[in-house]
Biopython code that builds the backbone (N, CA, C, O; Angstrom):
import numpy as np
from Bio.PDB.StructureBuilder import StructureBuilder

atoms = [
    (1, "MET", "N", (0.851, -1.176, 0.000)),
    (1, "MET", "CA", (0.000, 0.000, 0.000)),
    (1, "MET", "C", (0.895, 1.237, 0.000)),
    (1, "MET", "O", (1.888, 1.295, 0.726)),
    (2, "ASP", "N", (0.541, 2.215, -0.810)),
    (2, "ASP", "CA", (1.300, 3.448, -0.926)),
    (2, "ASP", "C", (0.455, 4.575, -0.348)),
    (2, "ASP", "O", (-0.296, 5.225, -1.075)),
    (3, "CYS", "N", (0.574, 4.811, 0.960)),
    (3, "CYS", "CA", (-0.251, 5.804, 1.636)),
    (3, "CYS", "C", (0.652, 6.854, 2.281)),
    (3, "CYS", "O", (1.509, 6.524, 3.101)),
    (4, "LEU", "N", (0.458, 8.105, 1.912)),
    (4, "LEU", "CA", (1.242, 9.206, 2.444)),
    (4, "LEU", "C", (1.218, 9.229, 3.971)),
    (4, "LEU", "O", (2.269, 9.322, 4.606)),
    (5, "PHE", "N", (0.027, 9.146, 4.563)),
    (5, "PHE", "CA", (-0.075, 9.257, 6.013)),
    (5, "PHE", "C", (0.491, 8.032, 6.721)),
    (5, "PHE", "O", (1.048, 8.164, 7.811)),
    (6, "CYS", "N", (0.365, 6.843, 6.133)),
    (6, "CYS", "CA", (1.010, 5.663, 6.717)),
    (6, "CYS", "C", (2.525, 5.839, 6.714)),
    (6, "CYS", "O", (3.196, 5.439, 7.664)),
    (7, "SER", "N", (3.067, 6.435, 5.652)),
    (7, "SER", "CA", (4.506, 6.693, 5.575)),
    (7, "SER", "C", (4.941, 7.701, 6.624)),
    (7, "SER", "O", (6.036, 7.587, 7.174)),
    (8, "ILE", "N", (4.096, 8.689, 6.910)),
    (8, "ILE", "CA", (4.402, 9.657, 7.966)),
    (8, "ILE", "C", (4.417, 8.958, 9.321)),
    (8, "ILE", "O", (5.327, 9.181, 10.120)),
    (9, "VAL", "N", (3.420, 8.114, 9.590)),
    (9, "VAL", "CA", (3.365, 7.380, 10.863)),
    (9, "VAL", "C", (4.617, 6.521, 11.051)),
    (9, "VAL", "O", (5.156, 6.436, 12.155)),
    (10, "LYS", "N", (5.075, 5.888, 9.975)),
    (10, "LYS", "CA", (6.262, 5.020, 10.040)),
    (10, "LYS", "C", (7.563, 5.812, 10.146)),
    (10, "LYS", "O", (8.622, 5.222, 10.362)),
    (11, "GLY", "N", (7.505, 7.132, 10.000)),
    (11, "GLY", "CA", (8.702, 7.953, 10.053)),
    (11, "GLY", "C", (9.467, 8.007, 8.744)),
    (11, "GLY", "O", (10.586, 8.518, 8.705)),
    (12, "GLU", "N", (8.891, 7.494, 7.680)),
    (12, "GLU", "CA", (9.545, 7.495, 6.367)),
    (12, "GLU", "C", (9.485, 8.875, 5.705)),
    (12, "GLU", "O", (10.318, 9.210, 4.864)),
    (13, "ILE", "N", (8.500, 9.656, 6.095)),
    (13, "ILE", "CA", (8.345, 11.031, 5.618)),
    (13, "ILE", "C", (8.329, 11.916, 6.857)),
    (13, "ILE", "O", (7.572, 11.652, 7.791)),
    (14, "PRO", "N", (9.150, 12.961, 6.880)),
    (14, "PRO", "CA", (9.201, 13.806, 8.071)),
    (14, "PRO", "C", (7.907, 14.585, 8.289)),
    (14, "PRO", "O", (7.194, 14.927, 7.346)),
    (15, "SER", "N", (7.630, 14.851, 9.557)),
    (15, "SER", "CA", (6.483, 15.669, 9.941)),
    (15, "SER", "C", (6.824, 16.363, 11.254)),
    (15, "SER", "O", (7.750, 15.970, 11.964)),
    (16, "THR", "N", (6.067, 17.384, 11.554)),
    (16, "THR", "CA", (6.208, 18.068, 12.835)),
    (16, "THR", "C", (5.165, 17.494, 13.781)),
    (16, "THR", "O", (3.990, 17.858, 13.735)),
    (17, "LYS", "N", (5.628, 16.578, 14.651)),
    (17, "LYS", "CA", (4.710, 15.877, 15.547)),
    (17, "LYS", "C", (4.136, 16.827, 16.585)),
    (17, "LYS", "O", (4.851, 17.621, 17.198)),
    (18, "ILE", "N", (2.827, 16.721, 16.765)),
    (18, "ILE", "CA", (2.113, 17.469, 17.792)),
    (18, "ILE", "C", (1.684, 16.543, 18.920)),
    (18, "ILE", "O", (1.669, 16.937, 20.086)),
    (19, "TYR", "N", (1.331, 15.298, 18.564)),
    (19, "TYR", "CA", (0.826, 14.340, 19.561)),
    (19, "TYR", "C", (1.016, 12.935, 19.011)),
    (19, "TYR", "O", (0.935, 12.703, 17.805)),
    (20, "GLU", "N", (1.270, 11.999, 19.928)),
    (20, "GLU", "CA", (1.331, 10.592, 19.534)),
    (20, "GLU", "C", (1.009, 9.726, 20.737)),
    (20, "GLU", "O", (1.450, 9.991, 21.855)),
    (21, "ASP", "N", (0.229, 8.684, 20.482)),
    (21, "ASP", "CA", (0.014, 7.626, 21.460)),
    (21, "ASP", "C", (-0.022, 6.305, 20.703)),
    (21, "ASP", "O", (0.386, 6.243, 19.543)),
    (22, "GLU", "N", (-0.498, 5.268, 21.339)),
    (22, "GLU", "CA", (-0.508, 3.931, 20.733)),
    (22, "GLU", "C", (-1.365, 3.857, 19.465)),
    (22, "GLU", "O", (-1.065, 3.076, 18.561)),
    (23, "TRP", "N", (-2.435, 4.670, 19.393)),
    (23, "TRP", "CA", (-3.419, 4.551, 18.318)),
    (23, "TRP", "C", (-3.447, 5.731, 17.355)),
    (23, "TRP", "O", (-3.919, 5.606, 16.225)),
    (24, "VAL", "N", (-2.944, 6.870, 17.801)),
    (24, "VAL", "CA", (-3.162, 8.128, 17.080)),
    (24, "VAL", "C", (-1.845, 8.872, 16.877)),
    (24, "VAL", "O", (-0.949, 8.834, 17.721)),
    (25, "TYR", "N", (-1.756, 9.547, 15.737)),
    (25, "TYR", "CA", (-0.627, 10.432, 15.461)),
    (25, "TYR", "C", (-1.194, 11.759, 14.965)),
    (25, "TYR", "O", (-2.109, 11.771, 14.141)),
    (26, "ALA", "N", (-0.663, 12.870, 15.457)),
    (26, "ALA", "CA", (-1.084, 14.200, 15.014)),
    (26, "ALA", "C", (0.154, 15.007, 14.636)),
    (26, "ALA", "O", (1.186, 14.948, 15.305)),
    (27, "PHE", "N", (0.025, 15.752, 13.564)),
    (27, "PHE", "CA", (1.157, 16.537, 13.083)),
    (27, "PHE", "C", (0.663, 17.847, 12.479)),
    (27, "PHE", "O", (-0.512, 17.983, 12.138)),
    (28, "ALA", "N", (1.574, 18.806, 12.350)),
    (28, "ALA", "CA", (1.231, 20.114, 11.802)),
    (28, "ALA", "C", (0.932, 19.999, 10.319)),
    (28, "ALA", "O", (1.660, 19.336, 9.580)),
    (29, "ASP", "N", (-0.144, 20.647, 9.884)),
    (29, "ASP", "CA", (-0.495, 20.685, 8.468)),
    (29, "ASP", "C", (0.541, 21.527, 7.727)),
    (29, "ASP", "O", (0.947, 22.580, 8.220)),
    (30, "ILE", "N", (0.968, 21.079, 6.560)),
    (30, "ILE", "CA", (1.987, 21.819, 5.808)),
    (30, "ILE", "C", (1.402, 23.036, 5.081)),
    (30, "ILE", "O", (2.154, 23.880, 4.594)),
    (31, "ASP", "N", (0.081, 23.134, 5.003)),
    (31, "ASP", "CA", (-0.593, 24.286, 4.398)),
    (31, "ASP", "C", (-1.681, 24.756, 5.363)),
    (31, "ASP", "O", (-2.869, 24.595, 5.082)),
    (32, "PRO", "N", (-1.282, 25.338, 6.499)),
    (32, "PRO", "CA", (-2.261, 25.644, 7.554)),
    (32, "PRO", "C", (-3.324, 26.649, 7.113)),
    (32, "PRO", "O", (-3.040, 27.630, 6.425)),
    (33, "GLN", "N", (-4.550, 26.368, 7.533)),
    (33, "GLN", "CA", (-5.688, 27.226, 7.233)),
    (33, "GLN", "C", (-6.129, 28.023, 8.452)),
    (33, "GLN", "O", (-7.140, 28.725, 8.406)),
    (34, "ALA", "N", (-5.381, 27.918, 9.530)),
    (34, "ALA", "CA", (-5.631, 28.657, 10.764)),
    (34, "ALA", "C", (-4.295, 28.740, 11.502)),
    (34, "ALA", "O", (-3.382, 27.971, 11.204)),
    (35, "PRO", "N", (-4.166, 29.658, 12.459)),
    (35, "PRO", "CA", (-2.911, 29.743, 13.210)),
    (35, "PRO", "C", (-2.500, 28.422, 13.868)),
    (35, "PRO", "O", (-1.309, 28.140, 13.999)),
    (36, "PHE", "N", (-3.475, 27.620, 14.278)),
    (36, "PHE", "CA", (-3.200, 26.251, 14.736)),
    (36, "PHE", "C", (-3.955, 25.322, 13.795)),
    (36, "PHE", "O", (-5.177, 25.405, 13.677)),
    (37, "HIS", "N", (-3.215, 24.430, 13.122)),
    (37, "HIS", "CA", (-3.842, 23.483, 12.193)),
    (37, "HIS", "C", (-3.077, 22.166, 12.259)),
    (37, "HIS", "O", (-1.967, 22.044, 11.742)),
    (38, "ALA", "N", (-3.693, 21.193, 12.903)),
    (38, "ALA", "CA", (-3.105, 19.857, 13.016)),
    (38, "ALA", "C", (-3.906, 18.870, 12.192)),
    (38, "ALA", "O", (-5.109, 19.035, 11.990)),
    (39, "ILE", "N", (-3.217, 17.840, 11.719)),
    (39, "ILE", "CA", (-3.860, 16.693, 11.087)),
    (39, "ILE", "C", (-3.798, 15.572, 12.113)),
    (39, "ILE", "O", (-2.722, 15.246, 12.613)),
    (40, "VAL", "N", (-4.940, 14.982, 12.428)),
    (40, "VAL", "CA", (-5.023, 13.925, 13.440)),
    (40, "VAL", "C", (-5.503, 12.661, 12.739)),
    (40, "VAL", "O", (-6.550, 12.657, 12.091)),
    (41, "ILE", "N", (-4.719, 11.576, 12.877)),
    (41, "ILE", "CA", (-5.025, 10.338, 12.150)),
    (41, "ILE", "C", (-4.911, 9.128, 13.059)),
    (41, "ILE", "O", (-4.111, 9.122, 13.994)),
    (42, "PRO", "N", (-5.715, 8.097, 12.787)),
    (42, "PRO", "CA", (-5.438, 6.819, 13.444)),
    (42, "PRO", "C", (-4.195, 6.216, 12.784)),
    (42, "PRO", "O", (-3.996, 6.365, 11.578)),
    (43, "LYS", "N", (-3.378, 5.547, 13.560)),
    (43, "LYS", "CA", (-2.181, 4.923, 12.997)),
    (43, "LYS", "C", (-2.538, 3.773, 12.061)),
    (43, "LYS", "O", (-1.826, 3.507, 11.093)),
    (44, "GLU", "N", (-3.626, 3.104, 12.349)),
    (44, "GLU", "CA", (-4.093, 2.025, 11.477)),
    (44, "GLU", "C", (-4.762, 2.640, 10.254)),
    (44, "GLU", "O", (-5.516, 3.605, 10.378)),
    (45, "HIS", "N", (-4.492, 2.094, 9.089)),
    (45, "HIS", "CA", (-5.051, 2.637, 7.854)),
    (45, "HIS", "C", (-6.547, 2.343, 7.751)),
    (45, "HIS", "O", (-6.985, 1.193, 7.787)),
    (46, "ILE", "N", (-7.301, 3.413, 7.625)),
    (46, "ILE", "CA", (-8.719, 3.372, 7.259)),
    (46, "ILE", "C", (-8.822, 4.394, 6.130)),
    (46, "ILE", "O", (-8.422, 5.545, 6.308)),
    (47, "ALA", "N", (-9.343, 4.004, 4.994)),
    (47, "ALA", "CA", (-9.318, 4.881, 3.819)),
    (47, "ALA", "C", (-10.139, 6.160, 4.013)),
    (47, "ALA", "O", (-9.674, 7.247, 3.669)),
    (48, "SER", "N", (-11.341, 6.043, 4.554)),
    (48, "SER", "CA", (-12.196, 7.223, 4.725)),
    (48, "SER", "C", (-13.310, 6.905, 5.712)),
    (48, "SER", "O", (-13.426, 5.780, 6.199)),
    (49, "ALA", "N", (-14.126, 7.914, 5.996)),
    (49, "ALA", "CA", (-15.264, 7.708, 6.894)),
    (49, "ALA", "C", (-16.219, 6.656, 6.345)),
    (49, "ALA", "O", (-16.945, 6.021, 7.110)),
    (50, "ALA", "N", (-16.227, 6.466, 5.043)),
    (50, "ALA", "CA", (-17.080, 5.451, 4.423)),
    (50, "ALA", "C", (-16.598, 4.037, 4.735)),
    (50, "ALA", "O", (-17.315, 3.070, 4.478)),
    (51, "ASP", "N", (-15.402, 3.905, 5.281)),
    (51, "ASP", "CA", (-14.819, 2.594, 5.581)),
    (51, "ASP", "C", (-14.792, 2.271, 7.077)),
    (51, "ASP", "O", (-14.099, 1.345, 7.498)),
    (52, "ILE", "N", (-15.538, 3.025, 7.873)),
    (52, "ILE", "CA", (-15.625, 2.744, 9.308)),
    (52, "ILE", "C", (-16.544, 1.548, 9.508)),
    (52, "ILE", "O", (-17.638, 1.485, 8.946)),
    (53, "THR", "N", (-16.082, 0.600, 10.319)),
    (53, "THR", "CA", (-16.836, -0.625, 10.586)),
    (53, "THR", "C", (-16.956, -0.841, 12.091)),
    (53, "THR", "O", (-16.363, -0.113, 12.887)),
    (54, "ALA", "N", (-17.720, -1.837, 12.460)),
    (54, "ALA", "CA", (-17.819, -2.195, 13.882)),
    (54, "ALA", "C", (-16.456, -2.608, 14.429)),
    (54, "ALA", "O", (-16.185, -2.426, 15.615)),
    (55, "GLU", "N", (-15.601, -3.161, 13.579)),
    (55, "GLU", "CA", (-14.284, -3.634, 14.014)),
    (55, "GLU", "C", (-13.279, -2.497, 14.198)),
    (55, "GLU", "O", (-12.383, -2.616, 15.034)),
    (56, "ASN", "N", (-13.396, -1.405, 13.448)),
    (56, "ASN", "CA", (-12.398, -0.346, 13.559)),
    (56, "ASN", "C", (-12.929, 0.960, 14.161)),
    (56, "ASN", "O", (-12.161, 1.906, 14.335)),
    (57, "SER", "N", (-14.196, 1.029, 14.475)),
    (57, "SER", "CA", (-14.785, 2.287, 14.951)),
    (57, "SER", "C", (-14.202, 2.758, 16.279)),
    (57, "SER", "O", (-14.261, 3.949, 16.583)),
    (58, "TYR", "N", (-13.644, 1.856, 17.073)),
    (58, "TYR", "CA", (-13.022, 2.268, 18.333)),
    (58, "TYR", "C", (-11.883, 3.254, 18.080)),
    (58, "TYR", "O", (-11.567, 4.068, 18.948)),
    (59, "LEU", "N", (-11.262, 3.190, 16.895)),
    (59, "LEU", "CA", (-10.166, 4.105, 16.579)),
    (59, "LEU", "C", (-10.651, 5.552, 16.471)),
    (59, "LEU", "O", (-9.893, 6.483, 16.744)),
    (60, "LEU", "N", (-11.905, 5.743, 16.075)),
    (60, "LEU", "CA", (-12.439, 7.100, 16.001)),
    (60, "LEU", "C", (-12.613, 7.685, 17.388)),
    (60, "LEU", "O", (-12.412, 8.884, 17.586)),
    (61, "ALA", "N", (-12.983, 6.857, 18.347)),
    (61, "ALA", "CA", (-13.046, 7.324, 19.730)),
    (61, "ALA", "C", (-11.650, 7.719, 20.202)),
    (61, "ALA", "O", (-11.493, 8.729, 20.888)),
    (62, "LYS", "N", (-10.642, 6.939, 19.844)),
    (62, "LYS", "CA", (-9.256, 7.258, 20.210)),
    (62, "LYS", "C", (-8.813, 8.570, 19.571)),
    (62, "LYS", "O", (-8.100, 9.354, 20.199)),
    (63, "VAL", "N", (-9.226, 8.818, 18.330)),
    (63, "VAL", "CA", (-8.895, 10.076, 17.656)),
    (63, "VAL", "C", (-9.495, 11.249, 18.430)),
    (63, "VAL", "O", (-8.810, 12.239, 18.688)),
    (64, "TYR", "N", (-10.772, 11.140, 18.800)),
    (64, "TYR", "CA", (-11.411, 12.248, 19.515)),
    (64, "TYR", "C", (-10.869, 12.405, 20.935)),
    (64, "TYR", "O", (-10.824, 13.522, 21.450)),
    (65, "GLU", "N", (-10.464, 11.324, 21.570)),
    (65, "GLU", "CA", (-9.782, 11.439, 22.870)),
    (65, "GLU", "C", (-8.477, 12.203, 22.699)),
    (65, "GLU", "O", (-8.138, 13.056, 23.520)),
    (66, "ALA", "N", (-7.750, 11.899, 21.637)),
    (66, "ALA", "CA", (-6.496, 12.599, 21.355)),
    (66, "ALA", "C", (-6.752, 14.075, 21.062)),
    (66, "ALA", "O", (-5.993, 14.935, 21.509)),
    (67, "ILE", "N", (-7.810, 14.371, 20.319)),
    (67, "ILE", "CA", (-8.143, 15.766, 20.023)),
    (67, "ILE", "C", (-8.381, 16.540, 21.317)),
    (67, "ILE", "O", (-7.923, 17.675, 21.447)),
    (68, "ALA", "N", (-9.082, 15.951, 22.260)),
    (68, "ALA", "CA", (-9.314, 16.614, 23.545)),
    (68, "ALA", "C", (-7.995, 16.866, 24.273)),
    (68, "ALA", "O", (-7.814, 17.927, 24.871)),
    (69, "LYS", "N", (-7.079, 15.910, 24.229)),
    (69, "LYS", "CA", (-5.765, 16.086, 24.872)),
    (69, "LYS", "C", (-4.954, 17.170, 24.173)),
    (69, "LYS", "O", (-4.315, 17.993, 24.828)),
    (70, "ILE", "N", (-4.980, 17.170, 22.846)),
    (70, "ILE", "CA", (-4.260, 18.198, 22.092)),
    (70, "ILE", "C", (-4.816, 19.578, 22.439)),
    (70, "ILE", "O", (-4.053, 20.513, 22.681)),
    (71, "ALA", "N", (-6.133, 19.706, 22.463)),
    (71, "ALA", "CA", (-6.769, 20.989, 22.789)),
    (71, "ALA", "C", (-6.331, 21.469, 24.167)),
    (71, "ALA", "O", (-6.080, 22.659, 24.360)),
    (72, "GLU", "N", (-6.238, 20.560, 25.115)),
    (72, "GLU", "CA", (-5.787, 20.940, 26.454)),
    (72, "GLU", "C", (-4.306, 21.314, 26.433)),
    (72, "GLU", "O", (-3.922, 22.348, 26.979)),
    (73, "ASN", "N", (-3.476, 20.482, 25.809)),
    (73, "ASN", "CA", (-2.031, 20.742, 25.758)),
    (73, "ASN", "C", (-1.709, 22.053, 25.047)),
    (73, "ASN", "O", (-0.785, 22.765, 25.442)),
    (74, "GLU", "N", (-2.466, 22.371, 24.002)),
    (74, "GLU", "CA", (-2.216, 23.567, 23.200)),
    (74, "GLU", "C", (-2.996, 24.783, 23.705)),
    (74, "GLU", "O", (-2.925, 25.867, 23.127)),
    (75, "LYS", "N", (-3.740, 24.580, 24.796)),
    (75, "LYS", "CA", (-4.529, 25.655, 25.405)),
    (75, "LYS", "C", (-5.505, 26.283, 24.403)),
    (75, "LYS", "O", (-5.543, 27.501, 24.229)),
    (76, "LEU", "N", (-6.275, 25.438, 23.764)),
    (76, "LEU", "CA", (-7.263, 25.881, 22.784)),
    (76, "LEU", "C", (-8.613, 26.138, 23.454)),
    (76, "LEU", "O", (-9.660, 25.751, 22.936)),
    (77, "SER", "N", (-8.571, 26.795, 24.610)),
    (77, "SER", "CA", (-9.771, 26.993, 25.417)),
    (77, "SER", "C", (-10.785, 27.914, 24.762)),
    (77, "SER", "O", (-11.950, 27.920, 25.162)),
    (78, "GLY", "N", (-10.372, 28.702, 23.755)),
    (78, "GLY", "CA", (-11.303, 29.578, 23.063)),
    (78, "GLY", "C", (-12.176, 28.847, 22.067)),
    (78, "GLY", "O", (-13.117, 29.422, 21.520)),
    (79, "GLY", "N", (-11.868, 27.574, 21.825)),
    (79, "GLY", "CA", (-12.647, 26.765, 20.894)),
    (79, "GLY", "C", (-11.810, 26.297, 19.721)),
    (79, "GLY", "O", (-10.703, 26.782, 19.488)),
    (80, "PHE", "N", (-12.360, 25.347, 18.991)),
    (80, "PHE", "CA", (-11.667, 24.780, 17.838)),
    (80, "PHE", "C", (-12.684, 24.125, 16.923)),
    (80, "PHE", "O", (-13.843, 23.933, 17.290)),
    (81, "ARG", "N", (-12.228, 23.785, 15.719)),
    (81, "ARG", "CA", (-13.074, 23.088, 14.754)),
    (81, "ARG", "C", (-12.383, 21.792, 14.356)),
    (81, "ARG", "O", (-11.162, 21.756, 14.201)),
    (82, "VAL", "N", (-13.168, 20.722, 14.191)),
    (82, "VAL", "CA", (-12.677, 19.444, 13.691)),
    (82, "VAL", "C", (-13.396, 19.169, 12.382)),
    (82, "VAL", "O", (-14.626, 19.182, 12.330)),
    (83, "VAL", "N", (-12.623, 18.917, 11.310)),
    (83, "VAL", "CA", (-13.191, 18.709, 9.980)),
    (83, "VAL", "C", (-12.700, 17.377, 9.430)),
    (83, "VAL", "O", (-11.520, 17.044, 9.538)),
    (84, "ASN", "N", (-13.625, 16.617, 8.837)),
    (84, "ASN", "CA", (-13.276, 15.386, 8.137)),
    (84, "ASN", "C", (-13.898, 15.440, 6.755)),
    (84, "ASN", "O", (-15.109, 15.619, 6.617)),
    (85, "ASN", "N", (-13.071, 15.286, 5.734)),
    (85, "ASN", "CA", (-13.552, 15.236, 4.355)),
    (85, "ASN", "C", (-13.596, 13.777, 3.924)),
    (85, "ASN", "O", (-12.674, 13.015, 4.215)),
    (86, "CYS", "N", (-14.656, 13.386, 3.236)),
    (86, "CYS", "CA", (-14.822, 11.989, 2.837)),
    (86, "CYS", "C", (-15.043, 11.885, 1.338)),
    (86, "CYS", "O", (-16.017, 12.408, 0.797)),
    (87, "GLY", "N", (-14.120, 11.202, 0.679)),
    (87, "GLY", "CA", (-14.239, 10.964, -0.752)),
    (87, "GLY", "C", (-13.888, 12.180, -1.593)),
    (87, "GLY", "O", (-13.760, 13.295, -1.087)),
    (88, "HIS", "N", (-13.738, 11.939, -2.879)),
    (88, "HIS", "CA", (-13.340, 12.993, -3.819)),
    (88, "HIS", "C", (-14.266, 14.194, -3.766)),
    (88, "HIS", "O", (-13.800, 15.323, -3.621)),
    (89, "ASP", "N", (-15.566, 13.974, -3.881)),
    (89, "ASP", "CA", (-16.515, 15.089, -3.882)),
    (89, "ASP", "C", (-16.601, 15.777, -2.524)),
    (89, "ASP", "O", (-17.040, 16.924, -2.437)),
    (90, "GLY", "N", (-16.186, 15.084, -1.462)),
    (90, "GLY", "CA", (-16.162, 15.675, -0.132)),
    (90, "GLY", "C", (-14.875, 16.433, 0.165)),
    (90, "GLY", "O", (-14.718, 17.003, 1.245)),
    (91, "GLY", "N", (-13.954, 16.438, -0.799)),
    (91, "GLY", "CA", (-12.717, 17.188, -0.634)),
    (91, "GLY", "C", (-11.565, 16.407, -0.035)),
    (91, "GLY", "O", (-10.543, 17.000, 0.311)),
    (92, "GLN", "N", (-11.696, 15.086, 0.100)),
    (92, "GLN", "CA", (-10.612, 14.284, 0.665)),
    (92, "GLN", "C", (-9.503, 14.148, -0.372)),
    (92, "GLN", "O", (-9.743, 13.701, -1.493)),
    (93, "THR", "N", (-8.280, 14.537, 0.012)),
    (93, "THR", "CA", (-7.149, 14.496, -0.919)),
    (93, "THR", "C", (-6.125, 13.419, -0.581)),
    (93, "THR", "O", (-5.274, 13.100, -1.411)),
    (94, "VAL", "N", (-6.192, 12.857, 0.619)),
    (94, "VAL", "CA", (-5.312, 11.753, 1.012)),
    (94, "VAL", "C", (-6.211, 10.597, 1.432)),
    (94, "VAL", "O", (-7.117, 10.780, 2.245)),
    (95, "GLY", "N", (-5.968, 9.408, 0.886)),
    (95, "GLY", "CA", (-6.816, 8.240, 1.133)),
    (95, "GLY", "C", (-6.533, 7.545, 2.450)),
    (95, "GLY", "O", (-6.350, 6.328, 2.484)),
    (96, "HIS", "N", (-6.498, 8.295, 3.520)),
    (96, "HIS", "CA", (-6.347, 7.783, 4.893)),
    (96, "HIS", "C", (-7.199, 8.721, 5.730)),
    (96, "HIS", "O", (-6.981, 9.933, 5.713)),
    (97, "ILE", "N", (-8.164, 8.184, 6.458)),
    (97, "ILE", "CA", (-9.060, 9.041, 7.227)),
    (97, "ILE", "C", (-8.235, 9.977, 8.103)),
    (97, "ILE", "O", (-7.292, 9.559, 8.775)),
    (98, "HIS", "N", (-8.615, 11.251, 8.079)),
    (98, "HIS", "CA", (-7.891, 12.234, 8.868)),
    (98, "HIS", "C", (-8.826, 13.371, 9.257)),
    (98, "HIS", "O", (-9.852, 13.618, 8.622)),
    (99, "PHE", "N", (-8.436, 14.037, 10.305)),
    (99, "PHE", "CA", (-9.244, 15.101, 10.878)),
    (99, "PHE", "C", (-8.384, 16.348, 10.985)),
    (99, "PHE", "O", (-7.282, 16.314, 11.531)),
    (100, "HIS", "N", (-8.901, 17.447, 10.457)),
    (100, "HIS", "CA", (-8.228, 18.736, 10.572)),
    (100, "HIS", "C", (-8.690, 19.365, 11.879)),
    (100, "HIS", "O", (-9.889, 19.527, 12.105)),
    (101, "LEU", "N", (-7.748, 19.716, 12.731)),
    (101, "LEU", "CA", (-8.033, 20.408, 13.991)),
    (101, "LEU", "C", (-7.543, 21.840, 13.814)),
    (101, "LEU", "O", (-6.341, 22.098, 13.753)),
    (102, "LEU", "N", (-8.501, 22.769, 13.733)),
    (102, "LEU", "CA", (-8.196, 24.174, 13.462)),
    (102, "LEU", "C", (-8.571, 25.031, 14.655)),
    (102, "LEU", "O", (-9.597, 24.808, 15.298)),
    (103, "ALA", "N", (-7.717, 26.030, 14.948)),
    (103, "ALA", "CA", (-7.987, 26.893, 16.103)),
    (103, "ALA", "C", (-7.159, 28.165, 16.020)),
    (103, "ALA", "O", (-6.345, 28.361, 15.117)),
    (104, "ARG", "N", (-7.404, 29.010, 16.998)),
    (104, "ARG", "CA", (-6.693, 30.278, 17.222)),
    (104, "ARG", "C", (-7.082, 31.362, 16.215)),
    (104, "ARG", "O", (-6.320, 32.296, 15.963)),
    (105, "ARG", "N", (-8.273, 31.221, 15.649)),
    (105, "ARG", "CA", (-8.907, 32.316, 14.896)),
    (105, "ARG", "C", (-10.409, 32.065, 14.937)),
    (105, "ARG", "O", (-10.856, 30.961, 15.249)),
    (106, "ASN", "N", (-11.181, 33.098, 14.620)),
    (106, "ASN", "CA", (-12.624, 32.950, 14.578)),
    (106, "ASN", "C", (-12.978, 32.063, 13.389)),
    (106, "ASN", "O", (-12.635, 32.380, 12.250)),
    (107, "LEU", "N", (-13.654, 30.970, 13.651)),
    (107, "LEU", "CA", (-14.028, 30.005, 12.613)),
    (107, "LEU", "C", (-15.545, 30.072, 12.402)),
    (107, "LEU", "O", (-16.256, 29.087, 12.600)),
    (108, "ALA", "N", (-16.015, 31.234, 12.004)),
    (108, "ALA", "CA", (-17.443, 31.455, 11.810)),
    (108, "ALA", "C", (-18.013, 30.464, 10.806)),
    (108, "ALA", "O", (-17.294, 29.933, 9.960)),
    (109, "TRP", "N", (-19.331, 30.221, 10.913)),
    (109, "TRP", "CA", (-20.008, 29.326, 9.984)),
    (109, "TRP", "C", (-21.029, 30.119, 9.208)),
    (109, "TRP", "O", (-21.697, 30.955, 9.817)),
    (110, "PRO", "N", (-21.205, 29.932, 7.938)),
    (110, "PRO", "CA", (-20.447, 29.030, 7.096)),
    (110, "PRO", "C", (-19.028, 29.541, 6.881)),
    (110, "PRO", "O", (-18.746, 30.732, 7.010)),
    (111, "PRO", "N", (-18.126, 28.583, 6.544)),
    (111, "PRO", "CA", (-16.718, 28.984, 6.356)),
    (111, "PRO", "C", (-16.608, 29.998, 5.217)),
    (111, "PRO", "O", (-17.388, 29.977, 4.265)),
    (112, "GLY", "N", (-15.659, 30.848, 5.335)),
    (112, "GLY", "CA", (-15.491, 31.823, 4.275)),
    (112, "GLY", "C", (-14.122, 32.422, 4.246)),
    (112, "GLY", "O", (-13.836, 33.267, 3.397)),
]
sb = StructureBuilder()
sb.init_structure("model")
sb.init_model(0)
sb.init_chain("A")
sb.init_seg("    ")
for serial, (resi, resn, name, xyz) in enumerate(atoms, 1):
    if name == "N":
        sb.init_residue(resn, " ", resi, " ")
    sb.init_atom(name, np.array(xyz, "f"), 0.0, 1.0, " ", f" {name:<3s}", serial, name[0])
structure = sb.get_structure()
């Protein structure tokens, strides 16, 4: 399998690590859309939200647990946004489920 994010988890491609535990890896986005912009991924490959199953769904809980820890560690007490894009039409550009954690600016809705 040729997956960019799996290669980052394995250390084959450098990244700026923000958080890591047994199940989750988070790193700085190389094209940040907010003053704080992390990519949070399960270490196990899941292609997209469309591929979540009863067997792997526990990893999504681990991702959100990690997001809460990152928010605390980074002092994101003013709030943050978590975004997941699914599939080509949903804007997903890397075939490994990932979550954008954005903060430190007003993230009004709808985005603009």
